[in-house]
C-alpha positions in Angstrom: 20.0 8.3 30.6 20.5 10.4 27.5 17.8 11.1 24.8 20.2 9.9 22.1 20.0 6.3 23.3 16.1 6.3 23.2 14.3 4.5 20.5 10.6 4.1 19.6 9.0 1.0 21.1 7.6 -1.6 18.6 4.1 -0.7 19.6 4.8 3.0 18.8 3.2 4.3 22.0 6.4 5.2 24.0 10.2 5.1 23.9 12.6 2.5 25.2 16.0 3.1 26.7 19.3 1.3 25.7 18.3 -1.7 27.8 14.9 -2.1 26.1 13.0 -0.7 29.1 10.3 2.0 29.0 12.0 5.4 29.4 8.9 6.8 31.2 5.4 5.9 32.4 3.4 8.0 29.9 1.7 6.3 26.9 0.7 8.0 23.7 -1.2 7.1 20.6 1.9 7.7 18.5 5.5 8.8 19.1 8.3 9.6 16.7 12.1 9.7 17.2 14.0 12.1 19.4 15.9 14.9 17.6 18.2 17.6 18.8 17.7 19.3 21.2 16.3 16.2 22.8 12.6 16.4 22.0 10.3 13.9 20.3 6.8 14.4 18.7 3.9 12.7 20.3 0.2 12.4 19.6 -2.7 11.5 22.0 -6.4 12.0 21.7 -6.1 14.1 18.5 -3.7 16.6 20.2 0.0 16.7 19.4 3.1 18.2 21.1 6.7 17.4 21.9 8.1 15.7 25.0 11.4 15.5 26.8 13.3 12.2 27.5 11.3 11.7 30.7 8.0 11.9 28.8 7.1 15.4 30.2 5.7 18.1 27.8 8.3 20.5 26.5 5.7 23.3 26.4 2.0 24.0 27.0 0.7 24.4 23.5 -1.1 21.7 21.5 -1.3 21.1 17.8 -3.0 18.7 15.3 0.4 17.1 14.3 4.0 17.6 15.3 7.2 16.5 13.6 10.8 16.3 14.5 13.2 19.2 15.1 15.7 19.9 12.4 18.2 22.7 12.7 16.3 23.8 15.8 12.9 24.1 14.3 10.0 21.6 14.0 7.1 21.6 11.6 3.6 21.5 13.1 0.1 21.4 11.8 -2.3 23.8 13.5 -6.0 24.7 12.8 -4.8 27.8 10.9 -2.2 26.0 8.8 1.3 24.5 8.9 4.3 26.3 10.3 7.5 25.9 12.4 8.1 26.3 16.1 11.1 26.7 18.3 12.0 24.2 21.1 9.9 26.2 23.6 6.8 25.9 21.4 6.7 29.5 20.2 6.1 30.3 16.5 9.3 30.8 14.4 7.3 32.9 12.0 3.7 34.2 11.7 3.4 32.9 8.2 1.2 29.8 7.6 1.3 27.2 4.8 -0.6 24.3 3.4 2.4 22.1 4.2 5.8 22.4 5.6 8.9 20.2 5.3 12.0 20.1 7.5 15.0 22.5 7.5 18.1 21.4 5.7 21.1 23.7 5.2 19.1 26.7 6.4 16.3 26.1 3.9 12.9 24.4 4.1 10.5 23.5 1.4 6.9 24.6 1.8 3.7 24.6 -0.1 1.8 27.9 0.1 -2.0 28.2 0.4 -2.2 28.7 -3.4 -0.6 25.3 -4.0 2.9 26.5 -5.1 6.1 25.2 -3.6 9.2 27.2 -2.7 11.9 27.4 0.0 12.1 29.6 3.0 14.9 30.6 5.4 15.0 29.8 9.1 13.9 33.4 9.6 10.7 32.7 7.7 11.6 34.7 4.6 11.4 33.5 1.1 14.7 32.2 -0.1 14.0 33.4 -3.6 11.0 34.9 -5.5 10.3 31.9 -7.8 7.4 29.5 -7.2 7.4 25.8 -8.4 5.0 23.0 -8.9 7.2 21.0 -6.5 10.4 21.6 -4.6 12.5 19.1 -2.6 15.0 19.3 0.2 18.5 20.7 -0.2 21.5 18.5 -0.1 25.0 19.9 -0.5 23.5 23.2 -1.4 21.4 21.9 -4.3 17.7 21.0 -4.5 15.4 19.6 -7.2 12.5 21.7 -8.4 9.7 20.9 -10.8 8.2 23.5 -13.2 4.5 23.8 -14.2 5.2 21.7 -17.3 6.3 18.8 -15.2 10.0 18.9 -16.0 12.6 19.1 -13.2 16.0 20.8 -12.7 18.5 21.7 -10.0 18.7 25.0 -8.1 21.2 26.5 -5.8 20.5 27.9 -2.3 19.6 31.3 -3.8 17.1 29.7 -6.3 19.3 30.2 -9.3 19.5 27.3 -11.8 22.6 25.1 -11.4 22.5 24.2 -15.1 20.1 24.6 -18.1 19.1 20.9 -18.3 15.5 19.7 -17.6 14.4 16.2 -17.0 11.2 14.1 -16.8 12.3 13.2 -13.2 15.3 14.0 -11.1 17.0 13.4 -7.8 19.5 15.4 -5.6 23.2 14.8 -6.1 25.0 12.1 -4.2 28.8 12.0 -4.4 28.7 14.2 -7.6 26.0 12.3 -9.5 22.3 12.6 -9.6 19.7 10.1 -10.8 17.8 11.6 -13.8 15.2 10.4 -16.2 14.6 11.6 -19.7 12.2 10.3 -22.3 14.3 7.3 -22.9 14.8 6.2 -19.3 16.8 6.6 -16.1 20.6 7.5 -16.0 23.1 9.4 -13.9 24.1 13.0 -14.6 27.0 15.2 -13.4 26.9 18.7 -11.9 26.5 20.2 -15.4 23.4 18.1 -15.9 25.1 16.1 -18.5 24.6 12.3 -18.8 27.8 10.5 -17.7 27.1 7.5 -20.1 24.9 6.7 -23.1 22.8 3.9 -21.7 19.3 4.2 -20.2 17.6 2.0 -17.7 14.2 1.2 -16.2 15.6 2.2 -12.7 18.9 3.3 -11.2 20.2 3.6 -7.7 22.7 6.3 -6.5 26.4 5.4 -6.9 28.0 3.7 -3.9 31.8 3.8 -3.9 31.9 4.1 -7.7 29.3 1.6 -8.5 25.5 1.6 -8.8 22.8 -1.1 -9.1 20.5 -0.6 -12.1 17.5 -2.4 -13.7 17.4 -2.9 -17.4 14.3 -2.6 -19.5 14.2 -6.4 -19.9 14.1 -6.8 -16.1 17.7 -7.8 -15.6 19.7 -6.3 -12.7 23.2 -5.1 -13.1 26.0 -3.3 -11.2 27.6 -0.6 -13.4 30.6 1.7 -13.0 30.6 5.4 -13.4 31.0 5.0 -17.2 27.9 2.9 -17.4 29.7 -0.3 -18.1 28.4 -3.6 -16.7 30.5 -5.0 -13.9 28.2 -7.7 -12.6 24.9 -9.2 -13.7 22.8 -9.7 -10.5 19.7 -11.2 -12.3 19.2 -12.3 -15.9 16.5 -10.8 -18.1 13.0 -11.5 -17.0 11.6 -10.8 -20.5 13.0 -12.2 -23.8 13.3 -9.9 -26.8 11.7 -12.7 -28.8 8.6 -12.5 -26.7 8.6 -8.7 -26.7 8.8 -8.5 -30.5 6.2 -11.2 -30.8 3.9 -9.2 -28.6 4.4 -6.1 -30.8 3.5 -8.1 -33.9 0.2 -9.3 -32.5 -0.7 -5.9 -31.2 -3.6 -5.9 -33.6 -5.6 -8.1 -31.3 -5.7 -5.2 -28.8 -7.1 -2.8 -31.3 -9.7 -5.4 -32.5 -10.7 -6.4 -29.0 -11.3 -2.8 -27.8 -13.4 -2.0 -30.9 -15.4 -5.3 -30.5 -16.2 -4.4 -26.9 -17.5 -1.0 -28.0 -19.4 -2.4 -31.0 -21.1 -5.2 -29.0 -22.1 -2.7 -26.3 -20.1 -4.4 -23.5 -18.6 -1.1 -22.4 -22.0 0.4 -21.9 -23.5 -2.4 -19.8 -20.7 -2.5 -17.2 -20.7 -2.7 -14.3 -22.4 -6.1 -14.6 -21.9 -9.8 -14.0 -20.6 -12.0 -16.9 -24.1 -13.5 -17.1 -25.7 -10.1 -17.5 -23.2 -9.2 -20.2 -24.0 -12.4 -22.0 -27.8 -11.7 -21.9 -27.8 -7.9 -22.6 -25.2 -8.0 -25.4 -26.4 -11.2 -27.1 -23.2 -13.1 -26.6 -22.4 -16.7 -25.9 -21.4 -17.5 -22.4 -17.9 -18.5 -23.3 -17.5 -15.5 -25.6 -18.6 -13.1 -22.9 -16.1 -14.4 -20.4 -13.2 -14.4 -22.9 -14.0 -10.8 -23.9 -14.2 -9.7 -20.3 -10.9 -11.4 -19.4 -9.3 -9.7 -22.4 -10.6 -6.3 -21.2 -9.0 -7.2 -17.8 -5.6 -7.9 -19.4 -5.9 -4.5 -21.2 -6.7 -2.8 -17.8 -10.0 -1.6 -19.2 -12.1 -3.6 -16.8 -11.6 -5.3 -13.4 -13.4 -8.4 -12.2 -14.0 -9.5 -8.7 -16.1 -12.6 -7.9 -17.6 -12.5 -11.5 -18.6 -8.8 -11.1 -17.0 -6.6 -13.7 -16.5 -2.9 -13.6 -14.8 -0.4 -15.9 -11.5 1.0 -14.8 -10.8 4.8 -15.1 -9.0 3.9 -18.4 -11.9 1.8 -19.6 -14.4 4.5 -18.8 -12.9 6.6 -21.7 -14.7 4.1 -24.1 -18.1 5.0 -22.8 -20.2 7.0 -25.3 -21.2 9.6 -22.7 -17.7 10.3 -21.5 -16.6 13.9 -22.2 -13.4 12.5 -23.8 -15.0 9.4 -25.3 -12.7 7.3 -27.4 -15.5 4.9 -28.5 -15.6 6.3 -32.0 -11.8 6.3 -32.2 -11.7 2.6 -31.3 -14.0 1.8 -34.2 -12.1 4.0 -36.7 -8.7 2.5 -35.8 -10.0 -1.1 -36.0 -11.8 -0.5 -39.3 -11.0 2.1 -41.9 -7.6 3.0 -40.4 -6.5 -0.6 -40.3 -7.3 -0.9 -44.0 -5.1 2.1 -44.8 -2.1 0.7 -42.9 -2.4 -2.5 -44.8 -1.3 -0.6 -47.9 1.9 0.7 -46.2 4.3 -1.4 -48.4 2.7 0.1 -51.6 2.9 3.6 -50.2 6.6 3.2 -49.3 7.5 1.8 -52.7 5.7 4.7 -54.4 3.6 2.1 -56.3 1.3 3.5 -59.0 -1.4 1.2 -57.6 -1.4 3.3 -54.4 -3.0 6.7 -53.9 -3.0 8.8 -50.7 -6.3 8.1 -48.9 -8.8 11.0 -48.8 -9.9 10.4 -45.2 -12.1 13.5 -44.8 -13.6 13.0 -48.3 -14.6 9.5 -47.4 -16.0 10.6 -44.1 -18.0 13.4 -45.7 -19.9 10.8 -47.9 -20.7 8.5 -45.0 -23.2 10.1 -42.6 -22.8 7.5 -39.9 -19.1 7.6 -40.0 -19.0 11.4 -40.2 -20.8 11.8 -36.9 -18.5 9.4 -35.1 -15.4 10.9 -36.7 -16.3 14.4 -35.6 -16.9 13.1 -32.0 -13.5 11.5 -32.1 -11.8 14.7 -33.3 -13.7 16.6 -30.6 -12.4 14.3 -27.9 -8.8 14.7 -29.0 -9.2 18.5 -29.2 -10.7 18.7 -25.7 -7.8 16.6 -24.4 -4.9 18.2 -26.3 -6.1 21.8 -26.0 -7.8 21.7 -22.6 -6.1 24.9 -21.5 -7.0 26.9 -24.6 
């Protein structure tokens, strides 16, 4: 019996041989697949180690978690941190990390105790001096790294940049192309980091023999070639542009609904039942239920068995939230809506239109001035949090 023929049993407590029979008598709480040099991670009673194909322990040490061997080293979690071990259970390096990945092409991604990601060599040395917000596995000598601003790019084995392009999200290369996302959507890029076509998609898969499956923004599925041209439509659009445009044109109801929920005090009384909202906010029964359902559609509130609570998004409308948008909701639904209604006159340069003096109007209205200043304070706290 060879370890290469063993597979994890459906119950996950042991391994089966090629005939579907237990490979050994031992049973564990969890087992993972066998990897070269013929060892598999196991867990039992909160203690983890590696076993041989006959279920016997490969070494005497025990850890909190163990993972598979890659390139002769396995990641383990110990009380003093994560690190790698050799097949006989000895430490590959004295260094400890908050998390360790697996070795690929002589490199392994790790997260240090300060929360930064980088790659190390099999000898435990840093592969380069840089630190990243995130770093992925190498493939064909190239890995994806993410900078502190959230943008991602490709690096070589020595940590140098493959190209000078940065993306909202990014994948490793597969057959010369990498999935990448910019502000307009997903696409494929070449080794220079350049888009290979103009189109953008909701999602894309890697190219497979010159073709890739993609999802359009309208929900349709296509197969495209390496130039981005459609070869096959797998599924028609799930959303019509007619309905999408119609939704944009009636967007005002969202603005008015949010402001109404703030003005009527519904935001402040949640969590509550629909009956309690009706009573405390002075609403009709039908009106309260309609408003709560509308807040649910806007993902501002969630209802379960007639009990409604604010979502994290909805909590931003509470008056006591550090970043409260309650005052902004009222401004946008009231004075600002009136200003936008004059847009045709403004664009024509009509003599009947004059640029609004927002701050002047606010200064002469004490109630509005207080709310306006709270609104500006919230935006300042959000936009300049690091200042």
